[in-house]
PDB file of N, CA, C and O in Angstrom:
ATOM      1  N   UNK A   1     238.899 -64.116  96.026  1.00  0.00           N
ATOM      2  CA  UNK A   1     238.688 -64.128  94.578  1.00  0.00           C
ATOM      3  C   UNK A   1     239.756 -64.977  93.908  1.00  0.00           C
ATOM      4  O   UNK A   1     239.489 -65.580  92.869  1.00  0.00           O
ATOM      5  N   UNK A   2     240.954 -65.041  94.467  1.00  0.00           N
ATOM      6  CA  UNK A   2     242.037 -65.827  93.865  1.00  0.00           C
ATOM      7  C   UNK A   2     241.693 -67.316  93.912  1.00  0.00           C
ATOM      8  O   UNK A   2     241.949 -68.048  92.956  1.00  0.00           O
ATOM      9  N   UNK A   3     241.116 -67.756  95.023  1.00  0.00           N
ATOM     10  CA  UNK A   3     240.781 -69.184  95.156  1.00  0.00           C
ATOM     11  C   UNK A   3     239.781 -69.587  94.081  1.00  0.00           C
ATOM     12  O   UNK A   3     239.922 -70.643  93.464  1.00  0.00           O
ATOM     13  N   UNK A   4     238.776 -68.752  93.855  1.00  0.00           N
ATOM     14  CA  UNK A   4     237.777 -69.028  92.824  1.00  0.00           C
ATOM     15  C   UNK A   4     238.429 -69.039  91.457  1.00  0.00           C
ATOM     16  O   UNK A   4     238.038 -69.817  90.586  1.00  0.00           O
ATOM     17  N   UNK A   5     239.426 -68.178  91.261  1.00  0.00           N
ATOM     18  CA  UNK A   5     240.039 -67.969  89.946  1.00  0.00           C
ATOM     19  C   UNK A   5     240.586 -69.265  89.353  1.00  0.00           C
ATOM     20  O   UNK A   5     240.357 -69.552  88.178  1.00  0.00           O
ATOM     21  N   UNK A   6     241.305 -70.048  90.154  1.00  0.00           N
ATOM     22  CA  UNK A   6     241.984 -71.240  89.631  1.00  0.00           C
ATOM     23  C   UNK A   6     240.986 -72.261  89.110  1.00  0.00           C
ATOM     24  O   UNK A   6     241.306 -73.004  88.182  1.00  0.00           O
ATOM     25  N   UNK A   7     239.785 -72.322  89.679  1.00  0.00           N
ATOM     26  CA  UNK A   7     238.794 -73.305  89.247  1.00  0.00           C
ATOM     27  C   UNK A   7     237.748 -72.698  88.321  1.00  0.00           C
ATOM     28  O   UNK A   7     236.837 -73.394  87.872  1.00  0.00           O
ATOM     29  N   UNK A   8     237.875 -71.402  88.033  1.00  0.00           N
ATOM     30  CA  UNK A   8     236.879 -70.739  87.192  1.00  0.00           C
ATOM     31  C   UNK A   8     237.116 -71.064  85.723  1.00  0.00           C
ATOM     32  O   UNK A   8     238.253 -71.230  85.282  1.00  0.00           O
ATOM     33  N   UNK A   9     236.018 -71.150  84.976  1.00  0.00           N
ATOM     34  CA  UNK A   9     236.130 -71.333  83.529  1.00  0.00           C
ATOM     35  C   UNK A   9     236.463 -69.988  82.887  1.00  0.00           C
ATOM     36  O   UNK A   9     236.450 -68.956  83.558  1.00  0.00           O
ATOM     37  N   UNK A  10     236.760 -70.002  81.593  1.00  0.00           N
ATOM     38  CA  UNK A  10     237.125 -68.761  80.912  1.00  0.00           C
ATOM     39  C   UNK A  10     236.000 -67.734  80.984  1.00  0.00           C
ATOM     40  O   UNK A  10     236.255 -66.553  81.219  1.00  0.00           O
ATOM     41  N   UNK A  11     234.764 -68.171  80.785  1.00  0.00           N
ATOM     42  CA  UNK A  11     233.647 -67.222  80.824  1.00  0.00           C
ATOM     43  C   UNK A  11     233.481 -66.650  82.225  1.00  0.00           C
ATOM     44  O   UNK A  11     233.148 -65.477  82.392  1.00  0.00           O
ATOM     45  N   UNK A  12     233.716 -67.493  83.232  1.00  0.00           N
ATOM     46  CA  UNK A  12     233.624 -66.992  84.600  1.00  0.00           C
ATOM     47  C   UNK A  12     234.742 -65.993  84.870  1.00  0.00           C
ATOM     48  O   UNK A  12     234.536 -64.995  85.560  1.00  0.00           O
ATOM     49  N   UNK A  13     235.935 -66.266  84.322  1.00  0.00           N
ATOM     50  CA  UNK A  13     237.047 -65.327  84.496  1.00  0.00           C
ATOM     51  C   UNK A  13     236.712 -63.985  83.853  1.00  0.00           C
ATOM     52  O   UNK A  13     237.000 -62.931  84.420  1.00  0.00           O
ATOM     53  N   UNK A  14     236.100 -64.024  82.664  1.00  0.00           N
ATOM     54  CA  UNK A  14     235.712 -62.777  82.006  1.00  0.00           C
ATOM     55  C   UNK A  14     234.741 -62.000  82.882  1.00  0.00           C
ATOM     56  O   UNK A  14     234.853 -60.783  83.024  1.00  0.00           O
ATOM     57  N   UNK A  15     233.777 -62.723  83.474  1.00  0.00           N
ATOM     58  CA  UNK A  15     232.797 -62.054  84.327  1.00  0.00           C
ATOM     59  C   UNK A  15     233.473 -61.416  85.525  1.00  0.00           C
ATOM     60  O   UNK A  15     233.156 -60.285  85.894  1.00  0.00           O
ATOM     61  N   UNK A  16     234.410 -62.142  86.137  1.00  0.00           N
ATOM     62  CA  UNK A  16     235.122 -61.612  87.304  1.00  0.00           C
ATOM     63  C   UNK A  16     235.907 -60.358  86.909  1.00  0.00           C
ATOM     64  O   UNK A  16     235.919 -59.368  87.639  1.00  0.00           O
ATOM     65  N   UNK A  17     236.565 -60.414  85.742  1.00  0.00           N
ATOM     66  CA  UNK A  17     237.339 -59.258  85.289  1.00  0.00           C
ATOM     67  C   UNK A  17     236.435 -58.064  85.055  1.00  0.00           C
ATOM     68  O   UNK A  17     236.741 -56.952  85.485  1.00  0.00           O
ATOM     69  N   UNK A  18     235.298 -58.300  84.360  1.00  0.00           N
ATOM     70  CA  UNK A  18     234.366 -57.206  84.064  1.00  0.00           C
ATOM     71  C   UNK A  18     233.845 -56.596  85.356  1.00  0.00           C
ATOM     72  O   UNK A  18     233.735 -55.376  85.480  1.00  0.00           O
ATOM     73  N   UNK A  19     233.523 -57.467  86.327  1.00  0.00           N
ATOM     74  CA  UNK A  19     232.995 -56.973  87.597  1.00  0.00           C
ATOM     75  C   UNK A  19     234.031 -56.124  88.326  1.00  0.00           C
ATOM     76  O   UNK A  19     233.698 -55.071  88.869  1.00  0.00           O
ATOM     77  N   UNK A  20     235.284 -56.574  88.341  1.00  0.00           N
ATOM     78  CA  UNK A  20     236.310 -55.821  89.057  1.00  0.00           C
ATOM     79  C   UNK A  20     236.601 -54.499  88.355  1.00  0.00           C
ATOM     80  O   UNK A  20     236.838 -53.484  89.009  1.00  0.00           O
ATOM     81  N   UNK A  21     236.584 -54.512  87.018  1.00  0.00           N
ATOM     82  CA  UNK A  21     236.794 -53.264  86.269  1.00  0.00           C
ATOM     83  C   UNK A  21     235.651 -52.296  86.542  1.00  0.00           C
ATOM     84  O   UNK A  21     235.882 -51.107  86.759  1.00  0.00           O
ATOM     85  N   UNK A  22     234.421 -52.799  86.533  1.00  0.00           N
ATOM     86  CA  UNK A  22     233.262 -51.942  86.792  1.00  0.00           C
ATOM     87  C   UNK A  22     233.344 -51.352  88.190  1.00  0.00           C
ATOM     88  O   UNK A  22     232.985 -50.193  88.403  1.00  0.00           O
ATOM     89  N   UNK A  23     233.819 -52.156  89.152  1.00  0.00           N
ATOM     90  CA  UNK A  23     233.935 -51.673  90.523  1.00  0.00           C
ATOM     91  C   UNK A  23     234.931 -50.520  90.586  1.00  0.00           C
ATOM     92  O   UNK A  23     234.679 -49.513  91.248  1.00  0.00           O
ATOM     93  N   UNK A  24     236.066 -50.669  89.894  1.00  0.00           N
ATOM     94  CA  UNK A  24     237.093 -49.627  89.905  1.00  0.00           C
ATOM     95  C   UNK A  24     236.564 -48.365  89.231  1.00  0.00           C
ATOM     96  O   UNK A  24     236.787 -47.258  89.720  1.00  0.00           O
ATOM     97  N   UNK A  25     235.860 -48.529  88.104  1.00  0.00           N
ATOM     98  CA  UNK A  25     235.355 -47.367  87.378  1.00  0.00           C
ATOM     99  C   UNK A  25     234.338 -46.601  88.216  1.00  0.00           C
ATOM    100  O   UNK A  25     234.382 -45.371  88.265  1.00  0.00           O
ATOM    101  N   UNK A  26     233.424 -47.311  88.874  1.00  0.00           N
ATOM    102  CA  UNK A  26     232.412 -46.622  89.677  1.00  0.00           C
ATOM    103  C   UNK A  26     233.067 -45.923  90.861  1.00  0.00           C
ATOM    104  O   UNK A  26     232.600 -44.873  91.301  1.00  0.00           O
ATOM    105  N   UNK A  27     234.152 -46.508  91.381  1.00  0.00           N
ATOM    106  CA  UNK A  27     234.866 -45.874  92.484  1.00  0.00           C
ATOM    107  C   UNK A  27     235.509 -44.585  91.991  1.00  0.00           C
ATOM    108  O   UNK A  27     235.503 -43.578  92.699  1.00  0.00           O
ATOM    109  N   UNK A  28     236.067 -44.610  90.770  1.00  0.00           N
ATOM    110  CA  UNK A  28     236.703 -43.414  90.228  1.00  0.00           C
ATOM    111  C   UNK A  28     235.677 -42.319  89.983  1.00  0.00           C
ATOM    112  O   UNK A  28     235.956 -41.142  90.211  1.00  0.00           O
ATOM    113  N   UNK A  29     234.484 -42.702  89.519  1.00  0.00           N
ATOM    114  CA  UNK A  29     233.450 -41.714  89.228  1.00  0.00           C
ATOM    115  C   UNK A  29     232.999 -41.034  90.516  1.00  0.00           C
ATOM    116  O   UNK A  29     232.764 -39.826  90.531  1.00  0.00           O
ATOM    117  N   UNK A  30     232.876 -41.809  91.604  1.00  0.00           N
ATOM    118  CA  UNK A  30     232.380 -41.247  92.862  1.00  0.00           C
ATOM    119  C   UNK A  30     233.403 -40.300  93.478  1.00  0.00           C
ATOM    120  O   UNK A  30     233.041 -39.466  94.308  1.00  0.00           O
ATOM    121  N   UNK A  31     234.661 -40.407  93.095  1.00  0.00           N
ATOM    122  CA  UNK A  31     235.690 -39.480  93.589  1.00  0.00           C
ATOM    123  C   UNK A  31     235.634 -38.214  92.763  1.00  0.00           C
ATOM    124  O   UNK A  31     236.410 -37.288  92.998  1.00  0.00           O
TER     125      UNK A  31
END
């Protein structure tokens, strides 16, 4: 994900952030 980050546009970075946050939240809910 870091390699993609440097070449990602701002909107792509937002999407990556949202996806990672959603992943963490769903993991917390399942616990």
